[in-house]
All heavy atoms as an XYZ file, in Angstrom:
847
protein
N      16.653     24.008     34.331
C      16.783     22.741     33.682
C      15.455     22.227     33.041
O      15.461     21.777     31.913
C      17.169     21.701     34.708
C      17.453     20.357     34.221
S      18.819     20.265     33.092
C      19.099     18.539     32.894
N      14.359     22.469     33.726
C      13.050     21.990     33.234
C      12.813     22.754     31.986
O      12.231     22.150     31.089
C      12.053     22.235     34.339
C      10.626     21.806     33.910
C       9.617     21.894     35.031
N       8.366     21.493     34.466
C       7.254     21.924     34.944
N       7.151     22.637     36.024
N       6.100     21.474     34.403
N      13.089     24.017     31.941
C      12.786     24.898     30.772
C      13.574     24.329     29.548
O      13.050     24.335     28.540
C      13.163     26.349     31.118
C      12.526     27.309     30.299
C      12.795     28.688     30.764
C      11.887     29.664     30.099
N      12.016     31.017     30.627
N      14.827     23.926     29.830
C      15.696     23.381     28.765
C      15.067     22.076     28.156
O      14.968     21.933     27.049
C      17.099     23.150     29.251
C      18.059     22.555     28.294
C      18.204     23.404     26.985
C      19.313     22.180     28.907
N      14.627     21.283     29.073
C      14.036     19.927     28.694
C      12.774     20.196     27.872
O      12.535     19.625     26.778
C      13.754     19.050     29.881
C      12.952     17.851     29.509
C      15.006     18.639     30.558
N      11.903     21.062     28.262
C      10.718     21.418     27.607
C      11.027     21.970     26.227
O      10.358     21.786     25.247
C       9.803     22.393     28.446
C       9.172     21.752     29.683
C       8.449     22.820     30.472
C       8.243     20.611     29.265
N      12.054     22.966     26.109
C      12.400     23.558     24.858
C      12.915     22.410     23.836
O      12.562     22.410     22.712
C      13.486     24.555     25.097
O      13.015     25.652     25.876
N      13.722     21.496     24.366
C      14.181     20.331     23.549
C      12.947     19.484     23.084
O      13.061     19.032     21.836
C      15.233     19.519     24.250
C      16.583     20.241     24.472
C      17.451     19.379     25.382
C      17.221     20.473     23.245
N      12.100     19.196     23.910
C      10.951     18.376     23.555
C      10.138     19.032     22.484
O       9.735     18.470     21.487
C      10.083     18.024     24.733
C      10.658     16.944     25.735
C       9.747     16.791     26.941
C      10.741     15.614     24.953
N       9.834     20.335     22.663
C       9.176     21.141     21.713
C       9.897     21.138     20.263
O       9.242     20.949     19.291
C       8.924     22.607     22.215
N      11.141     21.260     20.423
C      11.938     21.299     19.162
C      11.860     19.999     18.415
O      11.721     19.826     17.201
C      13.399     21.572     19.424
N      11.903     18.877     19.191
C      11.724     17.511     18.574
C      10.335     17.372     17.999
O      10.258     16.724     16.968
C      11.993     16.423     19.654
C      13.432     16.251     19.969
C      13.600     15.184     21.111
C      14.249     15.670     18.788
N       9.337     17.714     18.661
C       8.017     17.766     18.067
C       7.863     18.469     16.745
O       7.319     17.989     15.774
C       6.959     18.201     19.146
C       5.595     18.305     18.415
C       6.898     17.159     20.260
N       8.496     19.657     16.778
C       8.377     20.441     15.531
C       9.285     19.815     14.414
O       8.971     19.997     13.227
C       8.914     21.901     15.858
C       7.901     22.708     16.759
C       8.526     24.016     17.067
C       6.493     22.919     16.079
N      10.313     19.100     14.800
C      11.259     18.534     13.768
C      10.783     17.131     13.318
O      11.345     16.623     12.358
C      12.635     18.444     14.358
C      13.317     19.744     14.548
S      13.659     20.702     13.064
C      14.817     19.553     12.304
N       9.797     16.636     14.019
C       9.418     15.182     13.605
C       9.160     15.053     12.111
O       9.617     14.065     11.607
C       8.215     14.790     14.515
N       8.326     15.855     11.431
C       8.097     15.721     10.105
C       9.380     15.695      9.234
O       9.548     14.946      8.249
C       7.233     16.785      9.654
C       6.515     17.258     10.880
C       7.540     16.985     11.978
N      10.370     16.475      9.682
C      11.606     16.558      8.849
C      12.471     15.303      9.163
O      13.030     14.732      8.170
C      12.412     17.868      9.305
C      13.829     17.847      8.654
C      11.575     19.090      8.994
N      12.457     14.845     10.370
C      13.204     13.692     10.704
C      12.712     12.359     10.147
O      13.383     11.476      9.818
C      13.405     13.600     12.282
C      14.064     14.758     12.942
C      14.025     14.627     14.447
C      15.549     14.889     12.490
N      11.396     12.312     10.071
C      10.744     11.000      9.702
C      10.344     11.011      8.229
O       9.921     10.011      7.662
C       9.446     10.693     10.527
O       8.514     11.756     10.344
C       9.784     10.532     11.936
N      10.437     12.028      7.500
C      10.102     12.151      6.167
C       8.601     12.469      5.961
O       7.897     12.567      6.974
N       8.184     12.734      4.756
C       6.750     13.063      4.537
C       5.880     11.845      4.824
O       6.270     10.747      4.699
C       6.761     13.432      3.042
C       7.899     12.738      2.461
C       8.864     12.602      3.535
N       4.695     12.127      5.258
C       3.753     11.157      5.470
C       3.373     10.389      4.194
O       3.259     10.954      3.081
C       2.464     11.677      6.135
N       3.183      9.165      4.186
C       2.801      8.410      3.010
C       1.334      8.777      2.597
O       0.480      8.772      3.330
C       2.864      6.861      3.282
N       1.282      9.188      1.366
C      -0.098      9.616      0.899
C      -0.828      8.478      0.268
O      -0.192      7.680     -0.415
C       0.077     10.765     -0.128
C       0.632     11.958      0.540
C       0.703     13.120     -0.485
O      -0.031     13.163     -1.461
O       1.602     14.068     -0.296
N      -2.073      8.538      0.455
C      -2.821      7.465     -0.209
C      -2.982      7.707     -1.666
O      -3.050      8.819     -2.097
C      -4.295      7.403      0.441
N      -2.890      6.597     -2.452
C      -3.067      6.788     -3.844
C      -4.607      6.936     -4.214
O      -5.404      6.586     -3.539
C      -2.529      5.463     -4.540
N      -4.763      7.571     -5.273
C      -6.196      7.764     -5.814
C      -6.785      6.534     -6.286
O      -6.049      5.589     -6.670
C      -6.261      8.864     -6.858
O      -5.560      8.393     -7.955
C      -5.695     10.170     -6.436
N      -8.110      6.367     -6.317
C      -8.792      5.273     -6.914
C      -8.347      5.180     -8.478
O      -8.152      3.991     -8.908
C     -10.285      5.368     -6.779
O     -10.609      5.436     -5.396
C     -10.961      4.219     -7.425
N      -8.138      6.192     -9.036
C      -7.688      6.274    -10.485
C      -6.359      5.577    -10.654
O      -6.198      4.740    -11.498
C      -7.735      7.675    -11.012
C      -7.243      7.705    -12.464
C      -7.283      9.141    -13.034
N      -6.928      9.220    -14.444
C      -5.725      9.378    -14.847
N      -4.726      9.471    -14.062
N      -5.473      9.371    -16.128
N      -5.426      5.844     -9.667
C      -4.163      5.103     -9.689
C      -4.212      3.701     -9.571
O      -3.599      2.912    -10.215
C      -3.176      5.822     -8.703
O      -3.081      7.283     -8.957
C      -1.852      5.195     -8.702
N      -5.079      3.301     -8.575
C      -5.311      1.866     -8.273
C      -5.908      1.155     -9.491
O      -5.469      0.020     -9.767
C      -6.025      1.611     -6.976
C      -5.128      1.856     -5.775
C      -5.432      2.826     -4.825
C      -3.996      1.313     -5.331
N      -4.466      2.807     -3.872
C      -3.604      1.914     -4.199
C      -3.194      0.321     -5.979
C      -2.404      1.491     -3.470
C      -1.971     -0.157     -5.304
C      -1.585      0.457     -4.072
N      -6.886      1.872    -10.137
C      -7.499      1.320    -11.270
C      -6.377      1.125    -12.450
O      -6.486      0.026    -13.129
C      -8.635      2.181    -11.769
C      -9.878      2.106    -10.879
O     -10.126      1.093    -10.321
N     -10.724      3.115    -10.916
N      -5.581      2.092    -12.661
C      -4.504      1.974    -13.592
C      -3.602      0.811    -13.216
O      -3.124      0.080    -14.117
C      -3.802      3.317    -13.774
C      -4.552      4.452    -14.314
C      -3.920      5.771    -14.349
N      -2.648      5.719    -15.019
C      -1.598      6.358    -14.668
N      -1.566      7.158    -13.562
N      -0.464      6.268    -15.386
N      -3.231      0.656    -11.919
C      -2.373     -0.378    -11.562
C      -3.040     -1.715    -11.862
O      -2.394     -2.674    -12.334
C      -2.067     -0.251     -9.999
C      -1.057     -1.251     -9.514
S       0.574     -1.162    -10.156
C       1.161      0.230     -9.270
N      -4.288     -1.870    -11.497
C      -5.016     -3.130    -11.703
C      -5.109     -3.408    -13.245
O      -5.042     -4.619    -13.682
C      -6.439     -3.015    -11.134
N      -5.317     -2.452    -14.091
C      -5.355     -2.624    -15.531
C      -3.993     -3.245    -15.923
O      -3.955     -4.184    -16.738
C      -5.597     -1.287    -16.188
C      -5.716     -1.553    -17.724
N      -6.831     -2.170    -18.272
C      -4.891     -1.190    -18.701
C      -6.662     -2.238    -19.561
N      -5.504     -1.685    -19.913
N      -2.911     -2.706    -15.422
C      -1.607     -3.338    -15.779
C      -1.408     -4.682    -15.223
O      -0.871     -5.544    -15.899
C      -0.528     -2.295    -15.269
S       1.147     -2.864    -15.631
N      -1.723     -4.806    -13.984
C      -1.435     -6.072    -13.250
C      -2.381     -7.238    -13.757
O      -1.883     -8.384    -13.841
C      -1.613     -5.982    -11.756
C      -0.496     -5.141    -11.079
C       0.831     -5.894    -10.943
O       0.758     -7.163    -11.052
O       1.788     -5.282    -10.641
N      -3.663     -6.963    -13.969
C      -4.608     -8.062    -14.249
C      -5.611     -7.701    -15.247
O      -6.697     -8.358    -15.354
C      -5.336     -8.365    -12.901
O      -6.188     -7.205    -12.592
N      -5.347     -6.637    -16.086
C      -6.296     -6.159    -17.017
C      -7.572     -5.888    -16.365
O      -8.721     -6.190    -16.840
C      -6.558     -7.033    -18.298
O      -6.974     -8.317    -17.847
C      -5.238     -7.181    -19.091
N      -7.608     -5.329    -15.103
C      -8.669     -4.810    -14.378
C      -9.697     -5.897    -13.905
O     -10.839     -5.705    -13.720
C      -9.414     -3.760    -15.161
O      -8.608     -2.672    -15.483
N      -9.168     -7.129    -13.734
C     -10.015     -8.204    -13.327
C      -9.712     -8.353    -11.827
O      -8.880     -9.129    -11.349
C      -9.615     -9.502    -14.098
C      -9.981     -9.349    -15.542
C      -9.582    -10.577    -16.394
N      -8.144    -10.739    -16.325
C      -7.546    -11.821    -16.629
N      -8.159    -12.925    -16.911
N      -6.121    -11.858    -16.589
N     -10.575     -7.719    -10.995
C     -10.430     -7.728     -9.512
C     -10.654     -9.094     -8.891
O     -10.236     -9.332     -7.819
C     -11.385     -6.707     -8.904
C     -10.876     -5.344     -9.310
C     -11.313     -4.619    -10.314
C      -9.926     -4.502     -8.637
N     -10.583     -3.360    -10.373
C      -9.782     -3.295     -9.329
C      -9.019     -4.746     -7.538
C      -8.840     -2.426     -8.945
C      -8.151     -3.762     -7.119
C      -8.132     -2.571     -7.837
N     -11.362    -10.031     -9.560
C     -11.681    -11.348     -9.018
C     -10.873    -12.513     -9.742
O     -11.327    -13.600     -9.706
C     -13.210    -11.542     -9.022
C     -13.978    -10.684     -8.134
N     -14.469     -9.440     -8.585
C     -14.191    -10.715     -6.810
C     -15.061     -8.807     -7.611
N     -14.888     -9.612     -6.465
N      -9.730    -12.122    -10.255
C      -9.016    -13.109    -11.043
C      -8.151    -13.962    -10.136
O      -7.515    -13.539     -9.217
C      -8.164    -12.404    -12.115
C      -6.929    -11.659    -11.562
C      -7.674    -13.482    -13.135
N      -8.106    -15.301    -10.547
C      -7.167    -16.318    -10.015
C      -6.585    -17.003    -11.286
O      -7.178    -17.867    -11.786
C      -7.907    -17.179     -9.145
C      -6.958    -18.396     -8.692
O      -5.786    -18.476     -9.020
N      -7.480    -19.378     -7.932
N      -5.397    -16.497    -11.632
C      -4.748    -17.052    -12.938
C      -3.936    -18.308    -12.641
O      -3.480    -18.798    -13.597
C      -3.972    -15.949    -13.548
O      -2.901    -15.539    -12.686
C      -4.802    -14.742    -14.010
N      -3.735    -18.606    -11.370
C      -2.954    -19.729    -11.072
C      -1.439    -19.451    -11.077
O      -0.590    -20.405    -10.963
N      -1.071    -18.181    -11.039
C       0.321    -17.781    -11.040
C       0.899    -17.502     -9.615
O       2.030    -17.092     -9.430
C       0.642    -16.589    -11.946
C      -0.067    -15.387    -11.455
O      -0.751    -15.331    -10.416
N       0.185    -14.195    -12.102
N       0.047    -17.707     -8.618
C       0.427    -17.506     -7.240
C       0.161    -16.061     -6.691
O       0.397    -15.729     -5.560
N      -0.404    -15.314     -7.531
C      -0.849    -13.924     -7.201
C      -2.364    -13.838     -7.549
O      -2.824    -14.366     -8.529
C      -0.045    -12.918     -7.960
C       1.424    -12.927     -7.635
C       2.229    -13.809     -8.292
C       1.930    -12.171     -6.585
C       3.596    -13.820     -8.021
C       3.225    -12.260     -6.226
C       4.186    -13.022     -6.957
O       5.455    -13.170     -6.596
N      -3.040    -12.907     -6.804
C      -4.515    -12.926     -6.845
C      -5.129    -11.530     -6.950
O      -4.483    -10.596     -6.372
C      -5.081    -13.677     -5.685
C      -4.631    -15.107     -5.531
C      -3.500    -15.509     -4.920
C      -5.422    -16.163     -6.120
C      -3.062    -16.816     -4.796
C      -5.064    -17.493     -5.942
C      -3.848    -17.828     -5.405
O      -3.398    -19.112     -5.251
N      -6.157    -11.465     -7.549
C      -7.026    -10.176     -7.523
C      -6.517     -9.199     -8.528
O      -5.534     -9.399     -9.292
N      -7.101     -8.075     -8.461
C      -6.786     -7.005     -9.472
C      -5.405     -6.489     -9.334
O      -4.779     -6.072    -10.262
N      -4.878     -6.519     -8.067
C      -3.548     -5.994     -7.864
C      -2.425     -7.059     -7.705
O      -1.300     -6.732     -7.426
C      -3.494     -5.012     -6.657
C      -4.518     -3.887     -6.825
C      -4.695     -3.133     -5.516
C      -4.081     -2.925     -7.939
N      -2.871     -8.313     -8.047
C      -1.923     -9.439     -8.048
C      -1.041     -9.573     -6.732
O       0.169     -9.326     -6.749
C      -1.062     -9.460     -9.206
C      -1.870     -9.733    -10.556
C      -2.393    -11.067    -10.640
O      -1.726    -11.998    -11.011
N      -3.617    -11.318    -10.232
N      -1.795     -9.756     -5.611
C      -1.055     -9.826     -4.375
C      -0.952    -11.292     -3.956
O      -1.917    -12.133     -4.131
C      -1.968     -9.074     -3.225
C      -2.126     -7.655     -3.716
C      -1.371     -9.214     -1.889
C      -3.129     -6.803     -2.823
N       0.231    -11.611     -3.341
C       0.458    -13.040     -3.022
C      -0.288    -13.323     -1.661
O      -0.565    -12.424     -0.882
C       1.943    -13.301     -2.775
O       2.398    -12.628     -1.573
N      -0.664    -14.586     -1.441
C      -1.261    -14.955     -0.171
C      -0.566    -14.514      1.064
O      -1.070    -14.075      2.085
C      -1.485    -16.475     -0.291
C      -1.508    -16.784     -1.744
C      -0.508    -15.762     -2.363
N       0.738    -14.715      0.931
C       1.582    -14.327      2.156
C       1.488    -12.892      2.409
O       1.388    -12.385      3.613
C       3.061    -14.759      1.888
C       3.987    -14.476      3.077
C       5.349    -15.017      2.735
N       6.231    -14.738      3.889
C       7.443    -15.207      3.919
N       8.002    -15.803      2.914
N       8.210    -14.921      4.985
N       1.626    -12.045      1.426
C       1.554    -10.639      1.560
C       0.157    -10.199      2.041
O       0.036     -9.316      2.889
C       1.954     -9.870      0.316
O       3.303    -10.215     -0.097
C       1.883     -8.358      0.398
N      -0.812    -10.823      1.485
C      -2.232    -10.531      1.838
C      -2.401    -10.756      3.294
O      -3.052     -9.950      4.005
C      -3.126    -11.451      1.051
C      -4.568    -11.261      1.316
C      -5.432    -12.167      1.940
C      -5.487    -10.208      0.878
N      -6.721    -11.695      1.862
C      -6.778    -10.476      1.280
C      -5.270     -9.010      0.157
C      -7.865     -9.677      1.025
C      -6.318     -8.168      0.001
C      -7.537     -8.546      0.366
N      -1.973    -11.906      3.854
C      -2.132    -12.165      5.248
C      -1.339    -11.252      6.079
O      -1.792    -10.749      7.150
C      -1.685    -13.650      5.559
C      -2.698    -14.653      5.017
C      -2.330    -15.994      5.518
N      -0.976    -16.537      5.124
C      -0.689    -17.079      4.054
N      -1.561    -17.336      3.134
N       0.574    -17.435      3.810
N      -0.057    -10.950      5.713
C       0.823    -10.025      6.458
C       0.269     -8.651      6.647
O       0.574     -8.039      7.608
C       2.207    -10.016      5.828
N      -0.503     -8.261      5.752
C      -1.079     -6.903      5.818
C      -2.531     -6.773      6.158
O      -3.258     -5.883      5.932
C      -0.786     -6.091      4.524
C       0.700     -5.724      4.370
C       1.581     -6.644      3.795
C       1.218     -4.624      4.940
C       2.951     -6.335      3.678
C       2.555     -4.321      4.948
C       3.423     -5.180      4.262
N      -3.011     -7.876      6.807
C      -4.385     -7.950      7.362
C      -5.488     -8.316      6.392
O      -6.709     -8.272      6.762
N      -5.184     -8.739      5.256
C      -6.232     -9.129      4.227
C      -7.010    -10.320      4.714
O      -8.251    -10.380      4.361
N      -6.498    -11.208      5.438
C      -7.169    -12.444      5.817
C      -8.368    -12.180      6.735
O      -9.327    -12.944      6.831
C      -6.251    -13.469      6.524
N      -8.443    -10.937      7.327
C      -9.656    -10.556      8.078
C     -10.733    -10.205      7.183
O     -11.894    -10.158      7.546
C      -9.254     -9.342      9.000
C      -8.437     -9.783     10.221
C      -8.102     -8.607     11.075
N      -7.264     -7.733     10.344
C      -6.141     -7.150     10.695
N      -5.715     -7.265     11.956
N      -5.469     -6.343      9.947
N     -10.449     -9.876      5.900
C     -11.448     -9.505      4.946
C     -11.887    -10.682      4.082
O     -13.050    -10.841      3.727
C     -10.909     -8.406      4.095
C     -10.343     -7.172      4.847
C      -9.606     -6.261      3.887
C     -11.513     -6.405      5.494
N     -10.975    -11.435      3.633
C     -11.247    -12.596      2.742
C     -10.045    -13.568      2.794
O      -8.971    -13.122      3.082
C     -11.416    -12.154      1.316
N     -10.197    -14.796      2.533
C      -9.095    -15.798      2.529
C      -7.990    -15.513      1.510
O      -6.821    -15.711      1.857
C      -9.649    -17.214      2.369
O     -10.287    -17.277      1.116
N      -8.414    -15.017      0.322
C      -7.401    -14.630     -0.663
C      -7.873    -13.262     -1.332
O      -9.091    -12.976     -1.341
C      -7.326    -15.731     -1.688
C      -6.617    -17.017     -1.263
C      -6.803    -18.068     -2.297
C      -5.096    -16.794     -0.999
N      -6.991    -12.586     -1.908
C      -7.306    -11.303     -2.534
C      -8.397    -11.313     -3.454
O      -9.314    -10.455     -3.571
C      -5.978    -10.732     -3.185
C      -4.946    -11.521     -2.372
C      -5.544    -12.808     -2.026
N      -8.531    -12.331     -4.359
C      -9.501    -12.352     -5.424
C     -10.824    -12.618     -4.844
O     -11.807    -12.393     -5.640
C      -9.095    -13.359     -6.535
C      -9.280    -14.773     -6.109
N      -8.412    -15.378     -5.132
C     -10.152    -15.748     -6.503
C      -8.728    -16.567     -4.976
N      -9.825    -16.839     -5.741
N     -10.938    -12.989     -3.599
C     -12.264    -13.218     -2.973
C     -12.709    -11.952     -2.277
O     -13.823    -11.882     -1.671
C     -12.210    -14.416     -2.006
C     -11.979    -15.661     -2.769
C     -11.895    -16.865     -1.824
N     -11.822    -18.101     -2.622
C     -11.050    -19.072     -2.213
N     -10.426    -19.078     -1.102
N     -10.979    -20.161     -3.011
N     -11.876    -10.979     -2.182
C     -12.234     -9.660     -1.560
C     -12.758     -8.679     -2.591
O     -12.519     -8.842     -3.864
C     -11.013     -9.076     -0.895
N     -13.496     -7.704     -2.102
C     -13.918     -6.720     -3.003
C     -12.847     -5.776     -3.531
O     -11.751     -5.789     -2.899
C     -15.048     -5.726     -2.279
O     -14.340     -5.026     -1.337
C     -16.141     -6.526     -1.704
N     -13.188     -5.044     -4.534
C     -12.113     -4.079     -5.025
C     -11.684     -3.126     -3.905
O     -10.526     -2.919     -3.648
C     -12.705     -3.304     -6.204
C     -11.931     -2.183     -6.702
C     -12.600     -1.471     -7.831
C     -11.867     -0.137     -8.195
N     -12.623      0.442     -9.326
N     -12.640     -2.619     -3.208
C     -12.392     -1.634     -2.038
C     -11.434     -2.375     -1.072
O     -10.558     -1.704     -0.524
C     -13.594     -1.097     -1.433
O     -14.457     -0.501     -2.489
C     -13.389     -0.167     -0.272
N     -11.773     -3.560     -0.694
C     -10.919     -4.284      0.322
C      -9.493     -4.504     -0.219
O      -8.559     -4.432      0.561
C     -11.617     -5.634      0.711
C     -12.875     -5.412      1.449
C     -13.715     -6.609      1.668
O     -13.576     -7.550      0.825
O     -14.470     -6.685      2.632
N      -9.373     -4.873     -1.521
C      -8.068     -5.021     -2.086
C      -7.236     -3.793     -2.027
O      -6.129     -3.795     -1.762
C      -8.207     -5.574     -3.545
C      -8.674     -6.994     -3.554
C      -8.902     -7.588     -4.990
O      -7.932     -7.353     -5.801
N     -10.015     -8.050     -5.305
N      -7.867     -2.667     -2.358
C      -7.211     -1.384     -2.425
C      -6.818     -1.006     -0.876
O      -5.763     -0.430     -0.682
C      -8.063     -0.344     -3.001
C      -8.244     -0.512     -4.479
C      -7.529      1.124     -2.692
C      -9.146      0.413     -5.157
N      -7.673     -1.301      0.132
C      -7.315     -1.015      1.425
C      -6.058     -1.711      1.882
O      -5.130     -1.163      2.531
C      -8.537     -1.408      2.402
C      -8.391     -0.982      3.822
C      -9.510     -1.421      4.605
N     -10.769     -1.125      4.067
C     -11.856     -1.853      4.264
N     -11.855     -2.852      5.167
N     -13.066     -1.603      3.647
N      -5.988     -3.022      1.549
C      -4.804     -3.805      1.913
C      -3.623     -3.301      1.023
O      -2.435     -3.169      1.576
C      -4.971     -5.242      1.660
C      -3.765     -6.065      1.843
C      -6.087     -5.788      2.645
N      -3.901     -2.985     -0.169
C      -2.727     -2.460     -1.077
C      -2.205     -1.136     -0.482
O      -0.968     -0.913     -0.644
C      -3.212     -2.224     -2.445
N      -3.001     -0.344      0.078
C      -2.428      0.906      0.673
C      -1.548      0.644      1.852
O      -0.488      1.255      2.033
C      -3.674      1.782      1.197
C      -4.335      2.599      0.137
C      -3.520      3.703     -0.441
O      -2.389      4.097      0.077
O      -3.891      4.235     -1.512
N      -1.884     -0.349      2.631
C      -1.039     -0.788      3.800
C       0.336     -1.323      3.156
O       1.405     -1.014      3.652
C      -1.594     -1.940      4.601
C      -2.763     -1.412      5.349
C      -3.458     -2.619      6.147
N      -4.765     -2.285      6.518
C      -5.812     -3.179      6.579
N      -5.611     -4.437      6.255
N      -6.953     -2.784      6.917
N       0.306     -2.103      2.123
C       1.473     -2.657      1.435
C       2.278     -1.491      0.909
O       3.497     -1.384      1.158
C       1.097     -3.639      0.317
C       0.337     -4.796      0.817
C       2.365     -3.966     -0.478
C      -0.249     -5.640     -0.228
N       1.676     -0.568      0.282
C       2.410      0.566     -0.301
C       3.031      1.434      0.811
O       4.203      1.979      0.647
C       1.426      1.466     -1.114
C       2.143      2.648     -1.822
C       1.255      3.541     -2.629
C       0.354      4.436     -1.822
N       1.119      5.564     -1.181
N       2.420      1.619      1.959
C       2.968      2.440      3.067
C       4.248      1.730      3.547
O       5.206      2.373      3.960
C       1.944      2.570      4.192
C       1.049      3.728      4.035
C       0.362      4.104      5.304
N      -0.546      3.020      5.887
C      -1.718      2.757      5.471
N      -2.370      3.480      4.543
N      -2.327      1.753      6.081
N       4.234      0.374      3.531
C       5.396     -0.363      4.010
C       6.491     -0.584      3.026
O       7.674     -0.338      3.303
C       4.892     -1.731      4.578
O       5.989     -2.498      4.935
N       6.060     -0.943      1.863
C       7.002     -1.309      0.821
C       7.264     -0.295     -0.338
O       8.094     -0.447     -1.114
C       6.703     -2.634      0.138
C       6.600     -3.805      1.144
C       6.154     -5.076      0.577
O       5.945     -5.186     -0.699
N       5.880     -6.039      1.382
N       6.305      0.678     -0.319
C       6.369      1.637     -1.514
C       5.809      0.985     -2.783
O       5.262     -0.149     -2.747
N       5.905      1.731     -3.856
C       5.377      1.217     -5.130
C       6.236      0.003     -5.631
O       5.841     -0.654     -6.570
C       5.389      2.296     -6.125
C       4.295      3.363     -5.936
C       4.470      4.658     -5.591
C       2.913      3.082     -5.983
N       3.234      5.243     -5.397
C       2.267      4.346     -5.760
C       2.083      2.032     -6.399
C       0.863      4.468     -5.666
C       0.739      2.120     -6.351
C       0.168      3.309     -6.057
N       7.438     -0.145     -5.056
C       8.282     -1.325     -5.474
C       7.581     -2.683     -5.239
O       8.097     -3.625     -5.743
N       6.484     -2.696     -4.479
C       5.711     -3.912     -4.380
C       5.139     -4.382     -5.597
O       4.802     -5.564     -5.885
C       4.620     -3.807     -3.266
N       4.979     -3.429     -6.552
C       4.485     -3.646     -7.952
C       5.486     -3.081     -8.967
O       5.238     -2.039     -9.580
C       3.109     -2.970     -8.192
C       2.053     -3.481     -7.212
C       1.208     -4.546     -7.346
C       1.742     -2.943     -5.956
N       0.433     -4.707     -6.276
C       0.680     -3.680     -5.367
C       2.195     -1.860     -5.221
C       0.148     -3.464     -4.141
C       1.676     -1.637     -3.986
C       0.650     -2.405     -3.436
N       6.728     -3.709     -9.053
C       7.841     -3.079     -9.726
C       7.552     -2.754    -11.245
O       7.816     -1.628    -11.700
C       8.953     -4.007     -9.571
C       8.287     -5.349     -9.152
C       7.034     -4.984     -8.520
N       7.029     -3.722    -11.984
C       6.813     -3.491    -13.374
C       5.735     -2.507    -13.603
O       5.916     -1.462    -14.386
C       6.510     -4.725    -14.068
C       6.009     -4.580    -15.541
N       6.877     -4.276    -16.567
C       4.786     -4.585    -16.034
C       6.209     -4.140    -17.631
N       4.919     -4.253    -17.377
N       4.581     -2.683    -12.976
C       3.426     -1.814    -13.270
C       3.581     -0.366    -12.694
O       3.102      0.591    -13.250
C       2.129     -2.433    -12.834
S       1.658     -3.789    -13.868
N       4.267     -0.280    -11.600
C       4.484      1.061    -11.020
C       5.305      1.909    -11.958
O       5.090      3.026    -12.263
C       5.116      1.046     -9.625
O       6.369      0.503     -9.621
N       6.329      1.307    -12.666
C       7.121      1.935    -13.594
C       6.340      2.224    -14.951
O       6.308      3.334    -15.443
C       8.284      1.143    -14.027
C       9.473      1.291    -13.043
C      10.812      0.596    -13.574
N      10.686     -0.778    -13.948
C      10.808     -1.777    -13.075
N      11.076     -1.561    -11.789
N      10.629     -2.989    -13.490
N       5.512      1.210    -15.302
C       4.692      1.341    -16.486
C       3.653      2.470    -16.366
O       3.462      3.194    -17.429
C       3.972      0.087    -16.723
N       3.060      2.740    -15.158
C       2.111      3.752    -15.063
C       2.677      5.123    -14.519
O       1.958      6.080    -14.448
C       0.909      3.332    -14.265
C       1.167      3.143    -12.779
C       0.212      2.105    -14.865
C       0.013      2.903    -11.909
N       3.946      5.009    -14.225
C       4.610      6.280    -13.827
C       4.465      6.764    -12.368
O       4.520      7.954    -12.052
N       4.254      5.758    -11.434
C       4.266      6.216    -10.027
C       5.574      5.709     -9.357
O       6.171      4.742     -9.743
C       2.974      5.595     -9.320
C       1.804      6.129     -9.854
C       2.906      4.050     -9.388
N       5.906      6.471     -8.388
C       7.213      6.107     -7.599
C       6.998      6.547     -6.206
O       6.501      7.438     -5.771
C       8.349      6.899     -8.171
C       8.845      6.364     -9.440
C       9.014      4.883     -9.377
N      10.064      4.209     -9.947
C      10.259      2.858     -9.615
N       9.575      2.352     -8.812
N      11.169      2.214    -10.173
């Protein structure tokens, strides 16, 4: 019985990547630069008054939900690197659909 349980556990460990899907890959800096160009014409410190902030136009609610408030009160007050770090978390959770227009425009999915 113990041998059977160990065999089943080993099979589950080996099957985990198949069952859970591929690991989310981080986007390149070039991709984030292209996204920012589309979202904000590459203005990482922009506050246009539309309710979205920074180079990647992240809402305050989303910024806080993905840990951005530990870095800066709002996205446009964070560095480019910090905005990208939070954007990676958003992408892992929501996919490129978090930026629907620009993800289509730059050809990422």
